[in-house]
Phi, psi and omega in degrees: 000137181231120179245129173249120176258113176271114188261134175240121185269122182267122180263333183201152178236140175213166174264146181193193187284328186226133176287116187200166175231127178213125178053039177084354179266115176268118176257133183240125172282105187298320182298314178295318182297317179291330176296322176296317179300315187275013172298335174273117185294344180281347179276115187259333180227138177201137176212153180246142178225161176240126176231146183229160178306134180096345178294144178276066187231137174244133179244128179191138358273122179276130183254330189198153172228136185220138174272125178297135181215165178221127180271111181292133182095356176100160180107159182287152175291329181239085185302137180081358180237299180263003180186193185297159178285129178207165180288126172263158175101353176245155174084208186237134175231135176265141182229137175266111188268163179065021177211165172211164168261120177257140178248122183236138178283143177283320181224144175067138176245133177271170182305328187268359185271160185216193186234145172227128168255132182274355178205173177076197184303318184295333181294341181287345191259351183221139183298329190286349173289346181268354185255155165281128188237131168267117190253121173263118175251118189211167176215166180234177178274003175283144185254122185304316185296340179269018177061033179260018184296335177294318178294318178299313181303313181294314183301318182288321179293319179296322177299320178296321179291320176298319179297318179297322177293319178298314179299325180299332180294347179297338185248008188300331182252014184256168177259127184297154173293326177205160177233124175259136179247129178240114183212132174235137175290155174306144187305322185272002185232038180264159185293161178300322181297318179289318182295339179278350177280156175301130184265139185230137172240141178260124178253118179252136179241080178291157184291132186204033189265359180269104186294332180277357177078176177101334181236010182265153171296155183241141176243107188053038181081359183270125178301120185292348174294337184267352187261155169265164175310134190227134176281128180231150171284137181301333179299327180297319180295317181289344190243031168096005181286334183252132181237134177289144173205011192301137174264004184294155171313142204293328180295341181271349187291154167248115178284169174298323175303319179300314178298318182296334185236023193312108187298327180294322175297314181298321181292318178294322175301317183298326182270349183298130180083352178253298181244342182220167170249102183280110186282323182143200187241131166259112179270105180263201177210176177245134191241173182263305184274150182301318180298322178296320179296315180295319180296316180298318180298320178295319178298315181300313182296319180296316179299312182298318179295317181294329178284347180087026182292132171273331183212165181214152170243127181244129178234131179250145174260103180121186179202175182085239179308318179299341179301329179293322175294316182300308180296315181300322180292316180297316180297317180297320178293316178298320178297333178274004179085017183254116180292128191230138174247137178253144175242123180199165167264183181222162181227097186262358188080159183298331181272357178074009187265350183278159175297128186295328175238141181299322183241129180229154179210147182296341179281351173276075185253012177213085183241131174260119177275126183258003179148169181240117183295340185273352182302130177277134182237130176249126185233139181286169176297145174252152182296323184230138173241123174258123184112239182205107182298329182297341178302327180287338182276348178271151182286355181281337182266123183300139178090349178236167182202158180281326179199147177223138185302328183260314188266349184074207180279153177297317182264120182273164183299330181274003179093351174285166183221157168229134183206167171276153175308334175319323187271358182280125187298115179050037191292332186269345169047054180297340182288353170128000173233161182198149172264005180270172177223157179273140176238128179271138180248000000 
């Protein structure tokens, strides 16, 4: 499979008469864009905003981030979701870089929603403060109290994907600033030189624990709760096959933007043929029952062994119950003779005294911590709030609360806030990039 990503770098976004890109300036016809959003009759309110790094703007509750793209030659950017099912990872796709489409709820925040500050202390915690963002703030006719938040969540995320596809058409007739090529030879047909290098497989565990659906990540539109571990070409992940739907506390989430740009895949590609033999991706899942977790771990280990993997990198989306899948997978790989590194965040509790992972094993001897969901963050008031700040004050949004015996409410009278890192949108970036830094003690 050979994927060419034609990149167009966006320097600034504005509203205007025609959706177009010229000299780095992306112009968006707001009326047309909102018409695309409102193709879903359940969307009752919608507005578009532009935010850039350094703006005194707070966004909450943020539900999704998507990179605008255009599939050259036709077909949906997200096969099986925004259009017919087709193979991703082959051909040419155009991407608008240094920007994203953010989806923000107008009312109510769900457990999986988060916060982004475009400047100040909060900007240090999330990658999306570094991007130019076209922000969709919208609501639906579904009522949160009637337990319809899954429908609301889906309607708004799907609107964001349609909007990202519409924005992508701005570059359909242009020549990219650069073209990146991603190509791997079939596993059994690689050169002797490559086969002699240490072989590595990447194991991804996207969130899939909601048995009734609606909040799980999707693979070609397929609810990942229904799938067994599956071998995938890394190009498929980079080219729209994976869609975020995670209900996990927000700092643990992988957005659709994360899947489209997954840094760990890019890093392994960079080393392929030089220091490693990158075999591909085993897309696993996260399960509810112990037997399901054990079965998935056995499948992963068998696939990796059959592919001839010498080593593996395992990344989990989430924490708590998913830690058992994470640990089980690492142990199964180690038992198969495959040296394994794990990528995860941790949950130590506010006092730092709790076990960082729910499930631990002595064979987990190489773990990269990407952050602590329990870290308390204090943020000053922002001049503008897009969405609804009160969402953070309700107990439904992870990382925020209506009242605490010691800390009081998350949202203070002066507009400043205190929250757990849990509420930072995709803050822990387990997929391989981070705005954080390591400090030695």
